[in-house]
C-alpha positions in Angstrom: -79.8 -93.4 3.9 -76.0 -94.0 3.9 -73.9 -90.5 4.5 -70.7 -89.8 2.0 -67.8 -88.4 3.7 -66.1 -86.2 1.8 -62.4 -86.9 0.8 -59.7 -85.6 2.8 -57.6 -83.2 0.5 -54.1 -84.3 1.8 -55.2 -88.3 0.4 -53.9 -89.6 -2.6 -56.3 -89.4 -5.6 -57.3 -92.8 -6.7 -55.3 -94.6 -9.6 -56.6 -95.0 -12.7 -59.2 -97.3 -13.6 -59.9 -99.6 -16.3 -61.4 -96.6 -18.6 -58.0 -94.7 -18.0 -59.7 -92.5 -16.2 -58.6 -91.4 -12.9 -55.8 -89.4 -11.0 -54.9 -87.3 -13.3 -58.2 -86.7 -15.2 -59.1 -85.6 -11.4 -56.1 -83.5 -10.7 -56.9 -81.7 -14.0 -60.6 -81.1 -13.3 -59.8 -79.8 -10.1 -57.0 -77.9 -11.0 -59.9 -76.1 -14.3 -62.4 -75.7 -11.4 -60.0 -74.1 -9.4 -58.8 -71.4 -12.4 -62.7 -70.8 -13.0 -63.3 -70.0 -9.5 -60.2 -67.7 -9.5 -62.1 -65.9 -12.7 -65.3 -65.5 -11.0 -63.9 -64.0 -7.5 -61.5 -62.0 -9.8 -64.6 -60.5 -11.8 -66.4 -60.1 -8.3 -63.8 -58.2 -7.0 -63.2 -55.6 -10.1 -67.5 -55.3 -9.8 -67.1 -54.5 -6.0 -64.5 -51.9 -6.0 -66.1 -50.1 -9.2 -69.5 -49.9 -6.9 -70.4 -46.2 -5.4 -70.0 -46.0 -2.9 -67.1 -48.7 -2.8 -67.6 -51.6 -0.8 -65.1 -53.7 1.2 -65.3 -57.7 0.3 -67.5 -58.0 3.9 -69.9 -55.2 3.0 -70.9 -56.8 -0.4 -71.0 -60.2 1.5 -73.6 -58.7 3.8 -75.6 -56.7 1.5 -75.9 -60.4 -0.2 -77.0 -62.0 2.6 -79.7 -59.4 4.1 -80.9 -59.5 0.2 -81.2 -63.6 0.1 -82.5 -64.0 4.1 -85.8 -61.8 4.2 -86.1 -60.7 8.0 -82.6 -61.7 8.7 -81.2 -60.3 12.1 -77.8 -59.1 13.5 -77.5 -62.4 14.8 -78.0 -64.2 12.0 -76.0 -61.8 9.5 -73.0 -62.9 11.8 -73.5 -66.3 11.8 -73.7 -66.0 8.1 -70.5 -63.9 8.1 -68.8 -66.1 10.8 -68.5 -62.7 13.0 -69.3 -61.7 16.2 -72.8 -60.2 17.0 -70.8 -56.7 18.1 -69.0 -56.8 14.4 -72.1 -57.4 12.7 -73.7 -54.6 14.6 -70.7 -51.8 13.5 -70.8 -53.4 10.0 -74.3 -52.4 9.6 -73.9 -49.3 11.1 -71.6 -48.3 8.5 -74.1 -49.5 5.8 -76.9 -47.9 7.4 -74.8 -44.6 7.5 -74.5 -44.7 3.7 -78.0 -44.9 3.4 -77.7 -49.1 1.9 -79.4 -50.4 4.9 -82.4 -50.4 7.3 -83.0 -51.5 10.7 -86.1 -52.1 11.8 -87.7 -53.3 15.0 -89.2 -56.8 14.9 -93.1 -56.8 15.5 -93.9 -58.2 19.4 -90.2 -57.8 20.3 -88.4 -54.4 19.9 -85.1 -55.5 21.1 -84.7 -57.8 17.9 -84.2 -55.8 15.0 -84.4 -57.1 11.2 -82.5 -55.7 8.6 -83.5 -54.8 4.8 -82.1 -53.5 1.8 -82.9 -50.0 1.3 -83.8 -49.0 -2.2 -80.5 -47.7 -3.0 -79.2 -50.7 -1.3 -80.9 -53.0 -3.6 -80.1 -50.6 -6.8 -76.3 -51.2 -5.4 -76.1 -54.8 -5.2 -77.8 -55.3 -8.5 -75.6 -52.8 -10.2 -72.8 -54.7 -8.8 -74.1 -58.0 -9.7 -75.1 -56.7 -13.2 -71.1 -55.7 -13.8 -69.8 -58.9 -12.4 -72.5 -61.1 -14.7 -70.9 -58.6 -17.9 -67.1 -59.2 -16.5 -67.8 -63.2 -16.4 -69.4 -63.2 -19.7 -66.8 -61.6 -21.4 -64.0 -63.7 -20.0 -66.0 -66.6 -21.3 -66.5 -65.4 -24.7 -63.0 -64.9 -25.0 -62.3 -68.7 -24.1 -61.4 -70.9 -26.9 -63.3 -74.0 -26.2 -63.1 -75.9 -29.3 -59.4 -77.2 -29.1 -57.5 -75.1 -26.0 -57.7 -76.8 -22.9 -59.7 -74.9 -20.1 -57.0 -74.0 -17.8 -54.9 -72.5 -20.0 -57.6 -70.6 -21.7 -58.6 -69.6 -18.5 -55.8 -68.3 -17.3 -55.6 -66.0 -20.5 -59.0 -64.4 -19.7 -58.5 -62.6 -16.5 -60.2 -59.6 -16.4 
């Protein structure tokens, strides 16, 4: 099996090939994708800021990671969020105080704690996801895709 290396973003794009595609098509596609990512991030930030209780970006990411990772512990959460274990512990202290996360001793090793969303935590995360999806759907519904290029259209639909 051969491993493919990721392209260095500072390396110039390839010259156009015989079909007329190439550097300009790659640059346009990259720009369009970047605009789409910005749109989704803006919708996500809007949904997060409207949540009650209001969540920081890191708190929302923690809820998502805990929701995805059954049996996730503090060390695993810290790795997933690229933070230290002590920072993850303080983050979970705040989420637990808000009633969004439970810490349960792992069976067979009471020193290790597993993290789980409470019912309130699950409902809050579902509301944030629903709001984000609705905002993305509304933004995409405003796109004029038949004749307008995607990049200007995406710029015009920011939430």
